[in-house]
Residue frames relative to the residue before (quaternion, step in Angstrom):
aa qw qx qy qz dx dy dz
M 1.0000 0.0000 0.0000 0.0000 0.00 0.00 0.00
N 0.5205 0.6298 -0.4219 0.3930 3.59 1.20 -0.29
E 0.6362 0.5297 -0.3251 0.4570 3.56 1.04 -0.77
V 0.6345 0.5196 -0.3248 0.4712 3.58 0.99 -0.83
S 0.6388 0.5272 -0.3157 0.4629 3.56 0.97 -0.85
D 0.6518 0.5073 -0.3095 0.4711 3.58 0.98 -0.82
V 0.6422 0.5112 -0.3221 0.4717 3.58 0.99 -0.80
L 0.6525 0.5092 -0.3164 0.4634 3.59 0.92 -0.86
L 0.6349 0.5232 -0.3241 0.4670 3.57 1.00 -0.77
T 0.6535 0.5064 -0.3047 0.4730 3.57 0.99 -0.82
V 0.6418 0.5098 -0.3189 0.4759 3.59 0.99 -0.81
E 0.6400 0.5191 -0.3223 0.4659 3.60 0.96 -0.84
H 0.6488 0.5096 -0.3123 0.4710 3.56 0.98 -0.83
A 0.6540 0.5060 -0.3104 0.4688 3.58 0.94 -0.85
L 0.6305 0.5302 -0.3323 0.4592 3.60 1.01 -0.76
S 0.6849 0.4766 -0.2999 0.4624 3.57 0.83 -0.90
R 0.6430 0.5124 -0.3252 0.4672 3.60 1.02 -0.72
A 0.6555 0.5092 -0.3133 0.4614 3.59 0.95 -0.85
R 0.6518 0.5042 -0.3133 0.4720 3.60 0.96 -0.81
R 0.6615 0.5037 -0.2982 0.4688 3.57 0.94 -0.90
A 0.6532 0.5127 -0.3137 0.4604 3.59 0.94 -0.85
S 0.6416 0.5336 -0.3238 0.4458 3.56 0.98 -0.84
K 0.6627 0.5064 -0.3001 0.4629 3.59 1.01 -0.78
R 0.7050 0.4873 -0.2625 0.4433 3.58 1.05 -0.72
L 0.5593 0.6246 -0.3923 0.3784 3.58 1.19 -0.34
G 0.4480 -0.7030 0.4980 0.2390 3.54 -1.18 0.65
D 0.6717 -0.5291 0.3753 0.3579 3.53 -1.28 -0.51
S 0.4092 0.7089 -0.4918 0.2969 3.61 1.17 0.18
P 0.6609 -0.5192 0.3505 0.4133 3.62 -1.17 0.42
E 0.6503 0.5123 -0.3269 0.4559 3.58 0.97 -0.80
E 0.6853 0.4729 -0.2900 0.4718 3.56 0.95 -0.86
H 0.5807 0.5605 -0.3726 0.4581 3.58 1.14 -0.54
N 0.6473 0.5058 -0.3111 0.4779 3.58 0.97 -0.84
A 0.6428 0.5143 -0.3194 0.4694 3.56 1.01 -0.79
K 0.6248 0.5329 -0.3386 0.4593 3.61 1.02 -0.74
L 0.6489 0.5119 -0.3159 0.4660 3.57 0.97 -0.84
A 0.6588 0.5012 -0.3021 0.4728 3.56 0.97 -0.87
L 0.6590 0.5018 -0.3117 0.4657 3.58 0.98 -0.80
A 0.6220 0.5315 -0.3456 0.4595 3.60 1.01 -0.72
D 0.6518 0.4977 -0.3060 0.4836 3.58 1.00 -0.81
T 0.6361 0.5332 -0.3153 0.4600 3.56 1.03 -0.81
V 0.6367 0.5246 -0.3255 0.4621 3.58 0.96 -0.85
K 0.6448 0.5172 -0.3210 0.4623 3.59 0.92 -0.86
S 0.6746 0.4999 -0.2910 0.4586 3.57 0.91 -0.93
L 0.6702 0.4937 -0.2991 0.4665 3.57 0.94 -0.86
E 0.6325 0.5209 -0.3339 0.4660 3.59 1.01 -0.74
S 0.6444 0.5147 -0.3108 0.4724 3.56 1.02 -0.81
A 0.6635 0.4992 -0.3019 0.4684 3.58 0.92 -0.89
R 0.6427 0.5200 -0.3203 0.4626 3.58 0.98 -0.84
A 0.6698 0.5040 -0.3039 0.4527 3.58 0.87 -0.95
R 0.6726 0.4931 -0.3059 0.4593 3.58 0.88 -0.89
L 0.6554 0.5088 -0.3171 0.4594 3.58 0.93 -0.86
Q 0.6595 0.4987 -0.3148 0.4661 3.59 0.92 -0.83
K 0.6845 0.4921 -0.2943 0.4503 3.57 0.84 -0.96
D 0.7177 0.4654 -0.2626 0.4465 3.56 0.86 -0.95
T 0.7444 0.3974 -0.2409 0.4796 3.61 1.02 -0.60
Y 0.7902 0.3308 -0.1770 0.4846 3.58 0.75 -0.96
F 0.8007 0.2447 -0.1114 0.5353 3.58 1.04 -0.72
G 0.3470 0.8000 -0.4394 0.2156 3.57 1.24 0.35
G 0.3244 -0.7456 0.5237 0.2543 3.56 1.06 -0.57
N 0.7077 -0.4695 0.3372 0.4061 3.55 -1.24 -0.47
E 0.5456 0.6359 -0.4204 0.3482 3.58 1.19 -0.14
L 0.4077 -0.7003 0.5410 0.2251 3.52 -1.21 0.65
R 0.2399 -0.7744 0.5703 0.1326 3.56 -0.74 1.02
L 0.2289 -0.8248 0.5092 0.0902 3.57 -0.71 1.06
V 0.5903 0.5790 -0.3823 0.4125 3.62 1.18 0.12
């Protein structure tokens, strides 16, 4: 479970960096594209974090086949 904890910590760090980067970007077309990509990245990381937490810490005794 130490490895899972390390992965969750890394995901949390990536989420905070992506959010911070999105706030710091300006209004140029290139930065607008980067904001869109970062928003998508944040959604994906949040989903990955939630699934990892649920499946490892709150999974119970059932076996997940997906």
